[in-house]
Structures are given as structure tokens and as C-alpha cells.
C-alpha positions as a Markdown table, in Angstrom:
| # | Residue | x | y | z |
|---|---|---|---|---|
| 1 | Met | 30.8 | 2.4 | -2.8 |
| 2 | Lys | 30.0 | 5.8 | -4.3 |
| 3 | Val | 26.6 | 7.4 | -3.6 |
| 4 | Thr | 25.7 | 10.4 | -5.8 |
| 5 | Phe | 22.7 | 12.5 | -5.0 |
| 6 | Ile | 21.1 | 13.6 | -8.3 |
| 7 | Gly | 18.4 | 15.6 | -6.6 |
| 8 | His | 14.8 | 15.2 | -5.2 |
| 9 | Ala | 14.7 | 11.4 | -4.5 |
| 10 | Ala | 17.2 | 10.3 | -7.3 |
| 11 | Phe | 20.5 | 8.6 | -6.4 |
| 12 | Phe | 23.2 | 6.8 | -8.4 |
| 13 | Leu | 25.2 | 4.2 | -6.5 |
| 14 | Glu | 28.3 | 2.7 | -7.9 |
| 15 | Gly | 30.1 | -0.4 | -6.6 |
| 16 | Glu | 29.9 | -4.0 | -7.7 |
| 17 | Ala | 26.9 | -2.8 | -9.7 |
| 18 | Arg | 25.5 | 0.6 | -10.8 |
| 19 | Ile | 22.1 | 1.3 | -9.3 |
| 20 | Leu | 20.0 | 4.2 | -10.3 |
| 21 | Ile | 17.0 | 5.1 | -8.1 |
| 22 | Asp | 13.9 | 7.2 | -9.0 |
| 23 | Pro | 15.7 | 9.0 | -11.9 |
| 24 | Phe | 13.7 | 12.3 | -12.1 |
| 25 | Ile | 16.2 | 14.3 | -14.2 |
| 26 | Thr | 14.3 | 15.9 | -17.2 |
| 27 | Gly | 12.3 | 18.7 | -15.7 |
| 28 | Asn | 14.0 | 18.5 | -12.3 |
| 29 | Pro | 14.9 | 22.0 | -11.3 |
| 30 | Val | 17.8 | 21.0 | -9.1 |
| 31 | Ala | 19.4 | 18.2 | -11.2 |
| 32 | Asn | 22.7 | 19.1 | -12.9 |
| 33 | Val | 23.3 | 15.8 | -14.7 |
| 34 | Arg | 22.0 | 14.6 | -18.1 |
| 35 | Ala | 19.9 | 11.4 | -18.3 |
| 36 | Glu | 22.0 | 10.3 | -21.3 |
| 37 | Asp | 25.2 | 10.4 | -19.2 |
| 38 | Leu | 24.0 | 7.7 | -16.8 |
| 39 | His | 24.7 | 4.1 | -17.5 |
| 40 | Pro | 23.1 | 1.9 | -14.8 |
| 41 | Asp | 22.9 | -1.8 | -14.6 |
| 42 | Met | 19.5 | -1.6 | -12.8 |
| 43 | Ile | 16.9 | 1.1 | -12.1 |
| 44 | Leu | 14.8 | 1.0 | -8.9 |
| 45 | Val | 11.6 | 2.9 | -9.1 |
| 46 | Thr | 9.5 | 3.4 | -5.9 |
| 47 | His | 6.3 | 4.5 | -7.5 |
| 48 | Gly | 4.7 | 5.9 | -10.6 |
| 49 | His | 4.6 | 9.7 | -10.0 |
| 50 | Asp | 6.4 | 11.7 | -12.7 |
| 51 | Asp | 9.0 | 13.0 | -10.2 |
| 52 | His | 10.1 | 9.4 | -9.5 |
| 53 | Leu | 9.5 | 7.4 | -12.6 |
| 54 | Gly | 11.1 | 10.3 | -14.4 |
| 55 | Asp | 13.5 | 9.2 | -17.1 |
| 56 | Ala | 13.6 | 5.6 | -16.1 |
| 57 | Ile | 12.1 | 4.1 | -19.2 |
| 58 | Glu | 14.3 | 6.1 | -21.6 |
| 59 | Ile | 17.4 | 5.3 | -19.7 |
| 60 | Ala | 16.5 | 1.6 | -19.5 |
| 61 | Lys | 15.9 | 1.4 | -23.2 |
| 62 | Arg | 19.2 | 3.1 | -24.0 |
| 63 | Ser | 21.4 | 1.4 | -21.5 |
| 64 | Gly | 19.8 | -2.1 | -21.3 |
| 65 | Ala | 19.3 | -1.7 | -17.6 |
| 66 | Thr | 16.5 | -3.6 | -15.8 |
| 67 | Ile | 13.8 | -1.6 | -14.2 |
| 68 | Val | 12.8 | -3.1 | -10.8 |
| 69 | Ser | 9.5 | -2.1 | -9.2 |
| 70 | Val | 6.1 | -3.4 | -8.1 |
| 71 | Phe | 4.4 | -5.6 | -10.7 |
| 72 | Glu | 2.0 | -3.0 | -12.1 |
| 73 | Leu | 4.6 | -0.3 | -12.6 |
| 74 | Ala | 7.0 | -2.8 | -14.0 |
| 75 | Ser | 4.3 | -4.0 | -16.5 |
| 76 | Tyr | 3.7 | -0.4 | -17.6 |
| 77 | Cys | 7.4 | 0.1 | -18.2 |
| 78 | Ser | 7.5 | -3.2 | -20.2 |
| 79 | Arg | 4.7 | -2.0 | -22.4 |
| 80 | Gln | 6.8 | 1.0 | -23.2 |
| 81 | Gly | 9.7 | -1.2 | -24.3 |
| 82 | Ala | 11.9 | -1.4 | -21.2 |
| 83 | Lys | 13.4 | -4.5 | -19.7 |
| 84 | Val | 11.8 | -5.1 | -16.3 |
| 85 | His | 11.6 | -7.3 | -13.3 |
| 86 | Gly | 8.3 | -7.1 | -11.4 |
| 87 | Met | 8.1 | -7.7 | -7.6 |
| 88 | His | 5.8 | -7.0 | -4.7 |
| 89 | Ile | 6.2 | -5.8 | -1.1 |
| 90 | Gly | 7.9 | -8.3 | 1.1 |
| 91 | Gly | 9.5 | -10.1 | -1.9 |
| 92 | Ser | 13.2 | -10.2 | -2.5 |
| 93 | His | 15.4 | -11.2 | -5.5 |
| 94 | Gln | 19.0 | -11.6 | -6.2 |
| 95 | Phe | 20.3 | -9.7 | -9.2 |
| 96 | Gly | 23.9 | -10.8 | -9.5 |
| 97 | Pro | 25.8 | -9.3 | -6.6 |
| 98 | Val | 22.8 | -7.2 | -5.5 |
| 99 | Lys | 19.9 | -8.5 | -3.4 |
| 100 | Val | 16.8 | -6.3 | -3.5 |
| 101 | Lys | 13.8 | -6.5 | -1.2 |
| 102 | Leu | 10.6 | -4.3 | -1.4 |
| 103 | Thr | 9.3 | -2.6 | 1.7 |
| 104 | Pro | 6.0 | -0.8 | 2.4 |
| 105 | Ala | 5.6 | 3.0 | 1.7 |
| 106 | Trp | 2.6 | 5.0 | 2.5 |
| 107 | His | 1.9 | 7.2 | -0.5 |
| 108 | Gly | 0.2 | 7.1 | -3.9 |
| 109 | Ser | 1.2 | 5.9 | -7.3 |
| 110 | Gly | -0.7 | 7.3 | -10.3 |
| 111 | Leu | 0.8 | 8.5 | -13.5 |
| 112 | Val | -1.1 | 11.5 | -15.0 |
| 113 | Lys | -1.3 | 11.5 | -18.8 |
| 114 | Asn | -3.6 | 13.5 | -21.0 |
| 115 | Glu | -5.7 | 14.6 | -17.9 |
| 116 | Thr | -6.2 | 10.9 | -16.9 |
| 117 | Thr | -4.5 | 9.0 | -14.1 |
| 118 | Glu | -3.2 | 5.5 | -14.6 |
| 119 | Tyr | -2.9 | 3.5 | -11.4 |
| 120 | Leu | 0.5 | 1.8 | -11.2 |
| 121 | Gly | 0.3 | -0.3 | -8.1 |
| 122 | Thr | 1.3 | 0.1 | -4.5 |
| 123 | Pro | 4.2 | 2.5 | -3.7 |
| 124 | Cys | 7.3 | 0.8 | -2.2 |
| 125 | Gly | 10.7 | 1.4 | -0.7 |
| 126 | Phe | 13.8 | -0.7 | -1.3 |
| 127 | Val | 16.3 | -2.5 | 1.0 |
| 128 | Phe | 19.3 | -3.7 | -1.0 |
| 129 | Thr | 22.8 | -4.8 | -0.5 |
| 130 | Leu | 25.8 | -3.5 | -2.4 |
| 131 | Asp | 29.5 | -4.0 | -1.6 |
| 132 | Gly | 28.6 | -5.6 | 1.7 |
| 133 | Lys | 26.5 | -2.6 | 2.7 |
| 134 | Thr | 22.8 | -2.5 | 3.3 |
| 135 | Ile | 20.9 | 0.5 | 2.0 |
| 136 | Tyr | 17.3 | 1.5 | 2.6 |
| 137 | His | 15.6 | 4.0 | 0.2 |
| 138 | Ala | 12.3 | 4.7 | 1.9 |
| 139 | Gly | 10.6 | 6.1 | -1.2 |
| 140 | Asp | 7.9 | 8.7 | -0.8 |
| 141 | Thr | 6.3 | 7.8 | 2.5 |
| 142 | Gly | 4.8 | 8.9 | 5.8 |
| 143 | Leu | 6.1 | 7.6 | 9.1 |
| 144 | Phe | 4.9 | 4.1 | 10.0 |
| 145 | Gly | 5.8 | 1.8 | 12.9 |
| 146 | Asp | 7.0 | -1.1 | 10.8 |
| 147 | Met | 10.1 | 0.9 | 9.9 |
| 148 | Ala | 11.4 | -0.6 | 13.2 |
| 149 | Met | 11.0 | -4.0 | 11.7 |
| 150 | Val | 12.8 | -3.0 | 8.5 |
| 151 | Gly | 15.8 | -2.0 | 10.7 |
| 152 | Arg | 15.6 | -5.0 | 12.9 |
| 153 | Leu | 15.5 | -7.5 | 10.1 |
| 154 | His | 18.1 | -5.7 | 8.0 |
| 155 | Pro | 20.6 | -3.7 | 10.0 |
| 156 | Ile | 20.9 | -0.5 | 7.8 |
| 157 | Asp | 24.2 | 1.1 | 7.0 |
| 158 | Leu | 22.6 | 3.9 | 5.0 |
| 159 | Ala | 19.0 | 5.2 | 5.1 |
| 160 | Leu | 17.8 | 7.6 | 2.4 |
| 161 | Leu | 14.8 | 9.4 | 4.0 |
| 162 | Pro | 12.4 | 12.1 | 2.7 |
| 163 | Ile | 12.1 | 15.2 | 4.9 |
| 164 | Gly | 10.2 | 17.6 | 2.7 |
| 165 | Asp | 6.8 | 17.3 | 4.4 |
| 166 | Asn | 3.4 | 17.9 | 2.7 |
| 167 | Phe | 3.8 | 14.9 | 0.4 |
| 168 | Thr | 6.1 | 12.8 | 2.7 |
| 169 | Met | 7.5 | 12.8 | 6.2 |
| 170 | Gly | 8.6 | 16.1 | 7.5 |
| 171 | Pro | 11.8 | 16.5 | 9.6 |
| 172 | Glu | 10.1 | 15.7 | 12.9 |
| 173 | Asp | 8.6 | 12.4 | 11.6 |
| 174 | Ala | 11.9 | 11.6 | 9.7 |
| 175 | Leu | 13.7 | 12.0 | 13.0 |
| 176 | Glu | 11.3 | 9.4 | 14.5 |
| 177 | Ala | 12.0 | 7.2 | 11.5 |
| 178 | Val | 15.7 | 7.3 | 12.3 |
| 179 | Arg | 14.9 | 6.2 | 15.9 |
| 180 | Leu | 12.9 | 3.3 | 14.5 |
| 181 | Ile | 15.3 | 2.2 | 11.7 |
| 182 | Lys | 18.5 | 2.7 | 13.7 |
| 183 | Pro | 20.8 | 3.3 | 10.6 |
| 184 | Asn | 24.4 | 4.2 | 10.8 |
| 185 | Leu | 24.1 | 6.9 | 8.2 |
| 186 | Val | 21.3 | 9.0 | 6.9 |
| 187 | Ile | 21.1 | 11.1 | 3.7 |
| 188 | Pro | 17.9 | 13.3 | 3.6 |
| 189 | Met | 16.1 | 13.6 | 0.3 |
| 190 | His | 12.8 | 14.9 | -1.3 |
| 191 | Tyr | 13.3 | 18.5 | -0.1 |
| 192 | Asn | 14.1 | 21.9 | -1.6 |
| 193 | Thr | 13.1 | 20.8 | -5.1 |
| 194 | Trp | 10.2 | 23.3 | -5.0 |
| 195 | Pro | 9.0 | 25.9 | -2.4 |
| 196 | Leu | 6.3 | 23.5 | -1.2 |
| 197 | Val | 8.9 | 21.1 | 0.2 |
| 198 | Glu | 11.5 | 23.6 | 1.4 |
| 199 | Gln | 13.3 | 22.4 | 4.6 |
| 200 | Asp | 16.6 | 23.1 | 6.4 |
| 201 | Pro | 18.7 | 19.9 | 6.2 |
| 202 | Gln | 21.2 | 21.3 | 8.7 |
| 203 | Glu | 18.4 | 21.6 | 11.3 |
| 204 | Phe | 17.4 | 18.0 | 10.6 |
| 205 | Lys | 21.1 | 17.0 | 11.0 |
| 206 | Arg | 21.5 | 18.7 | 14.3 |
| 207 | Ala | 18.3 | 17.0 | 15.7 |
| 208 | Val | 19.2 | 13.5 | 14.5 |
| 209 | Glu | 22.8 | 13.7 | 15.7 |
| 210 | Ala | 21.8 | 15.1 | 19.1 |
| 211 | Gln | 19.1 | 12.5 | 19.7 |
| 212 | Thr | 20.3 | 9.3 | 18.0 |
| 213 | Pro | 23.6 | 7.6 | 17.2 |
| 214 | Ala | 23.2 | 8.1 | 13.5 |
| 215 | Gln | 25.3 | 10.5 | 11.4 |
| 216 | Val | 23.6 | 12.7 | 8.8 |
| 217 | Ile | 25.3 | 13.3 | 5.5 |
| 218 | Ile | 23.9 | 16.3 | 3.6 |
| 219 | Leu | 24.5 | 16.2 | -0.2 |
| 220 | Ala | 23.8 | 18.9 | -2.6 |
| 221 | Pro | 22.6 | 17.7 | -6.1 |
| 222 | Gly | 25.6 | 16.3 | -7.9 |
| 223 | Glu | 27.7 | 15.7 | -4.8 |
| 224 | Thr | 29.0 | 12.2 | -4.0 |
| 225 | Tyr | 29.7 | 10.4 | -0.7 |
| 226 | Glu | 32.0 | 7.4 | -0.5 |
| 227 | Phe | 31.9 | 4.8 | 2.3 |
């Protein structure tokens, strides 16, 4: 399986299926790919903020990919002409070789348009299987104790965790999240996109690897990790 970090919270995973997550590309100051060059089979969207919904609708309409998200956000994308599959937290569904389950995330989910905010449902994270591996994308979230249950019910091979602070967990809380989830690998995300979320991922890596069995993989935007 290939995991490419697009930047911010966006990833592209390639294996038995091609999965795009939170494709904030247009307007992303650290992204170095073009939305039109991505051809996913499915697009997972954690919540409705611009920096996560991003180019999902346009990519879905062009590629025929299915957007998977909470029901309200999926319904919004459907009204814009995208193919969707709505779910809710705790639910799971099999999409060909990929099983997807929605997990809680403590955050917001409003899309601001023309100075008004449209509520797009509860934010979520995703646990999904690909190529025999289990991946957890936590979405934008603060630390919460039930992360331990996520890891207990679904032994996690790779956790994609925010560390940027201010809007999400910072490095200290993300370290505690690693202790709760007990993943084999961690890739930090949602940092260094703007000054407000600047963090040192190397410092996070040193803390995690000194205090837990997990290995931290730091990817610059555009870099790929295979496992």
C-alpha cells in the first residue's frame, strides 16, 4: 500500500482501491499536486470545513468517485451533483475490498458561504481496511478517552493524527492519543499549513518513540510511504 501525504489533513492511499481523504488542494499553501491529477475510487470527508471538504465535490464529479461522509455532509455533496454514500458515527459499510467505519471526532462542521454558515452534521474520523491493513484517520479532533476503544476494537496499523493545536490536538495530547490507540505507525498531520498551527514534527516523533512502541513517519507534502 502507498500512502501519499498531500498536505494538511489530505492523503491519497493506493492499494486494492484508491482512497482520497479530506482533499483540500485548491488554496492549500503546502499542496504540490493538482486536483485534476487525482483519480480516486472513493473520497472520505471528515467534516464540512473548507480545508477538509476542499476539492472533494469537483474530484468526485470528474472521476465518478463516491464521497463517503456523515449523512448531512453527504446530502450536501449530492445536491451539488456528486455520487455519495451517507453514514453516521458507529456505522460501517463494505465498499468492495474496503470496509469503512465512522468514529467520533470532537470538532465543528460548518461550511461558510456568502457570510452564512451551513451546518453539515457531526464531524467524524474513519477506520478502514485496505490491503489487509487497518488505518485510522482521526479527522480534526481533540483528545478523547474513547480513542482507547477505537484501538481495542480495531488494532490499528497506521494512525493519521493531527498535532497542530489551536483547532485540534497539539503534540502533547496527540502523544496521549498514541498511548490510547496503540497503533504500529503514526503519521502526523494538520500542522505547518499556516503559522497558527506551526509545530515541530521531529519533536513529536522523539516523544512518541521514547514513550510508546509506535513508530512515527514524517512526510512532507507530496512524499509517499509504502508498507
